[in-house]
Backbone as ProteinMPNN parsed JSONL, in Angstrom:
{"seq_chain_A": "MKYDYYVVAVPGDCADTLAELADVAINEARERARLYAIPAEWLAVVIRGEIGDCNVTFRVRRKRR", "coords_chain_A": {"N_chain_A": [[65.049, -24.022, -30.437], [63.842, -21.571, -28.133], [63.963, -20.768, -24.797], [62.448, -18.58, -21.938], [62.617, -17.605, -18.788], [60.75, -16.411, -15.693], [60.091, -14.715, -12.471], [57.266, -15.201, -10.594], [55.11, -13.587, -8.327], [51.982, -13.935, -7.288], [48.835, -12.508, -5.523], [47.216, -14.788, -2.672], [44.732, -15.195, -2.884], [43.296, -14.118, -4.776], [42.596, -15.939, -6.762], [40.598, -19.402, -7.029], [41.517, -21.632, -7.884], [44.676, -23.513, -8.0], [45.105, -23.892, -10.521], [43.926, -21.746, -11.615], [45.38, -19.449, -10.379], [47.929, -20.304, -11.718], [47.211, -19.299, -14.467], [46.618, -16.57, -13.847], [49.516, -15.768, -13.134], [51.329, -16.779, -15.331], [49.748, -14.554, -17.185], [50.416, -12.181, -15.916], [53.694, -12.676, -16.647], [53.701, -12.877, -18.924], [53.184, -9.999, -19.445], [55.136, -8.688, -18.651], [56.872, -9.51, -20.911], [59.635, -8.109, -22.925], [59.461, -8.768, -25.308], [57.287, -9.693, -27.956], [55.847, -13.191, -29.033], [54.973, -15.537, -31.036], [54.147, -18.557, -32.105], [54.031, -19.227, -29.007], [54.468, -21.517, -25.634], [53.595, -21.817, -22.582], [53.99, -22.18, -19.331], [53.771, -22.819, -15.903], [54.699, -22.803, -12.823], [54.508, -23.997, -9.167], [56.493, -22.697, -7.108], [56.617, -21.227, -4.444], [54.345, -21.955, -1.855], [50.853, -21.404, -1.135], [47.147, -21.947, -2.28], [45.56, -19.02, -0.893], [47.765, -18.1, 0.644], [49.396, -15.493, 1.471], [50.846, -14.325, -0.341], [51.407, -16.324, -3.525], [54.139, -18.195, -5.682], [55.542, -18.429, -8.359], [57.327, -19.751, -11.076], [57.569, -19.12, -14.356], [57.389, -20.192, -17.42], [58.435, -20.118, -20.783], [58.19, -21.025, -23.379], [59.773, -20.78, -27.52], [60.067, -20.279, -30.684]], "CA_chain_A": [[64.11, -23.267, -29.022], [64.176, -20.637, -26.853], [63.318, -20.506, -23.243], [62.285, -17.383, -21.094], [61.79, -17.676, -17.454], [60.29, -15.383, -15.583], [59.607, -15.25, -11.6], [55.86, -14.053, -10.547], [54.457, -13.45, -7.241], [50.913, -13.321, -7.189], [48.222, -12.783, -4.127], [46.905, -16.234, -3.142], [43.517, -14.919, -2.523], [42.945, -13.963, -6.195], [41.804, -17.319, -7.216], [40.102, -20.614, -6.226], [42.526, -23.401, -7.401], [45.848, -23.649, -8.136], [45.018, -23.976, -11.9], [43.166, -20.683, -12.02], [46.903, -18.852, -10.242], [48.419, -20.262, -12.702], [46.812, -18.52, -15.302], [47.241, -15.287, -13.339], [50.767, -15.935, -12.964], [51.194, -16.445, -16.734], [49.195, -13.837, -17.774], [52.041, -11.245, -15.486], [54.878, -12.759, -17.082], [53.07, -12.257, -21.186], [53.239, -8.352, -19.485], [56.718, -9.003, -18.764], [58.322, -10.117, -21.66], [60.114, -7.545, -24.051], [59.587, -9.485, -26.937], [56.187, -10.549, -28.049], [56.3, -13.755, -29.624], [53.907, -16.209, -31.687], [53.882, -19.015, -31.041], [54.966, -19.561, -27.454], [54.067, -22.354, -24.984], [53.586, -21.255, -21.697], [54.141, -23.315, -18.736], [53.562, -22.36, -14.511], [54.992, -24.163, -11.75], [54.864, -23.8, -8.217], [57.44, -22.072, -6.072], [56.622, -21.305, -3.164], [53.016, -21.205, -1.094], [49.131, -22.011, -1.254], [46.232, -20.505, -2.189], [44.943, -18.705, 0.633], [48.484, -17.476, 0.991], [49.587, -14.122, 0.702], [52.148, -14.262, -1.843], [51.863, -17.361, -4.714], [55.49, -17.624, -6.262], [55.326, -19.194, -9.646], [58.544, -19.919, -12.034], [57.118, -19.297, -15.566], [58.444, -20.465, -18.621], [57.6, -19.61, -21.743], [58.532, -22.021, -25.074], [59.127, -20.036, -28.708], [61.263, -20.728, -31.267]], "C_chain_A": [[64.496, -22.607, -28.301], [63.766, -20.811, -25.804], [63.799, -19.328, -22.512], [61.84, -17.902, -20.028], [61.219, -16.166, -16.692], [59.519, -15.678, -13.73], [58.774, -14.774, -10.906], [55.101, -14.267, -9.413], [53.106, -12.727, -7.504], [50.028, -13.582, -5.907], [47.147, -14.434, -4.32], [45.902, -16.476, -3.042], [42.537, -14.57, -3.639], [42.205, -15.052, -6.899], [41.601, -18.488, -6.499], [40.287, -21.535, -6.471], [44.192, -22.307, -8.021], [46.26, -23.018, -9.968], [45.092, -22.326, -12.396], [44.864, -19.29, -11.776], [47.557, -18.903, -11.318], [48.288, -19.173, -13.698], [47.161, -17.124, -15.516], [48.716, -14.819, -13.719], [51.317, -15.962, -14.573], [50.963, -15.472, -17.533], [50.115, -12.0, -17.361], [52.894, -11.407, -16.286], [54.874, -12.523, -18.74], [53.252, -10.89, -20.845], [54.342, -7.944, -19.567], [57.46, -8.618, -19.994], [58.232, -8.53, -22.568], [59.48, -7.952, -24.884], [58.22, -10.592, -27.194], [55.559, -11.591, -29.345], [54.923, -15.207, -30.061], [54.467, -16.882, -32.291], [54.769, -19.289, -30.376], [53.947, -20.743, -26.669], [54.547, -21.417, -23.35], [53.244, -22.087, -20.287], [54.202, -22.456, -17.344], [53.911, -23.222, -13.536], [55.501, -23.223, -10.177], [55.945, -23.024, -7.671], [57.254, -22.192, -4.706], [55.441, -20.676, -2.491], [51.642, -21.91, -1.632], [48.152, -21.299, -1.284], [45.921, -20.234, -1.168], [46.199, -17.929, 1.265], [48.699, -15.795, 0.975], [50.037, -13.653, -0.307], [52.333, -16.059, -2.598], [53.1, -17.612, -5.134], [55.242, -18.859, -7.143], [56.65, -18.92, -10.467], [57.334, -19.921, -13.154], [57.723, -19.565, -16.575], [57.812, -20.341, -19.817], [58.86, -20.213, -23.041], [58.493, -21.252, -26.17], [60.192, -20.426, -29.391], [61.764, -19.596, -32.11]], "O_chain_A": [[65.526, -22.869, -27.68], [62.616, -21.213, -25.979], [64.974, -18.99, -22.37], [60.829, -18.604, -20.039], [61.331, -15.047, -17.194], [58.659, -16.541, -13.556], [59.169, -13.761, -10.33], [54.336, -15.228, -9.479], [52.934, -11.545, -7.8], [50.244, -14.581, -5.22], [46.63, -14.982, -5.293], [45.567, -17.66, -3.037], [41.313, -14.667, -3.558], [41.204, -14.83, -7.579], [42.245, -18.718, -5.475], [39.767, -22.5, -5.911], [44.52, -21.146, -8.267], [47.093, -22.248, -10.446], [45.882, -21.788, -13.171], [45.29, -18.53, -12.646], [47.85, -17.894, -11.959], [49.106, -18.257, -13.786], [47.649, -16.539, -16.483], [49.039, -13.834, -14.383], [51.776, -14.88, -14.939], [51.678, -15.289, -18.518], [50.333, -11.053, -18.117], [53.169, -10.387, -16.919], [55.755, -12.127, -19.502], [53.525, -10.229, -21.847], [54.713, -7.04, -20.316], [58.333, -7.763, -20.144], [57.191, -7.927, -22.83], [58.662, -7.127, -25.29], [58.095, -11.763, -26.838], [54.984, -11.154, -30.341], [54.124, -15.627, -29.225], [55.304, -16.452, -33.084], [55.936, -19.549, -30.672], [52.781, -20.872, -27.045], [55.495, -20.662, -23.134], [52.145, -22.638, -20.239], [54.678, -21.331, -17.498], [53.416, -24.345, -13.445], [56.323, -22.322, -10.008], [56.269, -22.504, -8.738], [57.659, -23.088, -3.966], [55.268, -19.461, -2.399], [51.564, -22.832, -2.443], [48.002, -20.262, -0.639], [45.926, -21.107, -0.301], [45.991, -17.194, 2.23], [47.951, -15.059, 0.331], [49.67, -12.723, -1.025], [53.214, -16.841, -2.241], [53.56, -16.56, -4.691], [54.857, -19.971, -6.783], [57.022, -17.747, -10.483], [56.302, -20.566, -12.967], [58.847, -19.067, -16.646], [56.588, -20.466, -19.859], [59.984, -19.83, -23.363], [57.38, -20.748, -26.32], [61.194, -20.88, -28.839], [62.812, -19.717, -32.745]]}, "name": "protein", "num_of_chains": 1, "seq": "MKYDYYVVAVPGDCADTLAELADVAINEARERARLYAIPAEWLAVVIRGEIGDCNVTFRVRRKRR"}
């Protein structure tokens, strides 16, 4: 298994729940990825911030084979 990590900041007011913000962060990380890999598992974890903040920072992990 190989792991790739991305730090992504998204506006805290672009979604209503933390799960929706995590989806936005994962989509941003997918766009940044140089290598397009299928299958891949994505996971986003909040580093800093909460809903309604100016920016919410996520650490996004991609697990691929």
